[in-house]
C-alpha positions in Angstrom: 116.5 -48.2 96.6 117.1 -51.9 97.2 118.5 -53.9 94.3 115.3 -56.1 94.2 113.2 -53.0 93.4 111.6 -52.5 90.0 113.1 -49.0 90.0 116.7 -50.0 90.4 119.2 -50.5 87.6 122.9 -50.6 87.4 124.9 -49.9 84.3 128.6 -50.1 83.5 130.0 -48.1 80.6 133.4 -49.0 79.2 135.1 -47.0 76.6 138.1 -48.2 74.6 140.0 -46.3 71.9 142.1 -47.9 69.3 142.5 -44.9 67.0 145.3 -42.5 66.4 145.8 -41.6 70.0 145.6 -38.2 71.7 148.2 -35.8 73.0 148.0 -35.1 76.8 147.2 -31.5 75.8 144.2 -32.6 73.8 142.9 -34.9 76.5 142.4 -31.8 78.7 140.0 -30.4 76.0 138.3 -33.7 75.1 134.8 -32.6 76.3 134.9 -29.0 74.8 132.2 -28.7 72.2 133.5 -28.5 68.6 137.1 -29.2 69.7 139.1 -31.5 67.4 142.7 -32.6 67.6 145.0 -30.8 65.2 146.7 -33.6 63.3 147.6 -34.0 59.7 146.4 -37.6 59.8 142.8 -36.4 60.7 142.4 -33.8 57.9 140.4 -36.3 55.7 138.2 -37.5 58.5 134.9 -35.7 58.9 133.5 -34.8 62.3 132.1 -32.0 64.4 133.9 -32.5 67.6 130.6 -33.1 69.4 130.6 -36.9 69.9 132.3 -37.0 73.4 130.3 -33.9 74.5 127.0 -35.6 73.5 128.0 -38.9 75.1 128.9 -37.2 78.4 125.6 -35.3 78.5 123.6 -38.5 77.8 125.4 -40.3 80.7 124.9 -37.3 83.0 121.1 -37.3 82.3 121.0 -41.1 82.9 122.8 -40.8 86.2 120.9 -37.8 87.6 117.1 -37.7 87.6 116.0 -34.8 85.4 114.9 -31.7 87.2 111.2 -31.0 86.6 109.4 -27.7 87.3 106.3 -28.0 89.4 103.1 -26.2 88.2 
């Protein structure tokens, strides 16, 4: 659609991490549900390991139009 269309939008998502850091091995599993890094420094931090999975799915839904079944 042309950029002047009422149906056209463009979004830029930028992520920045200033936390503890991640090992290269953990980066490979970053989007695996319930996956958390095994690090003694993180033992006291609560979390489910779903944040990045949920974020990825939200962005995927925004980028692709949802599939709808026809009656």
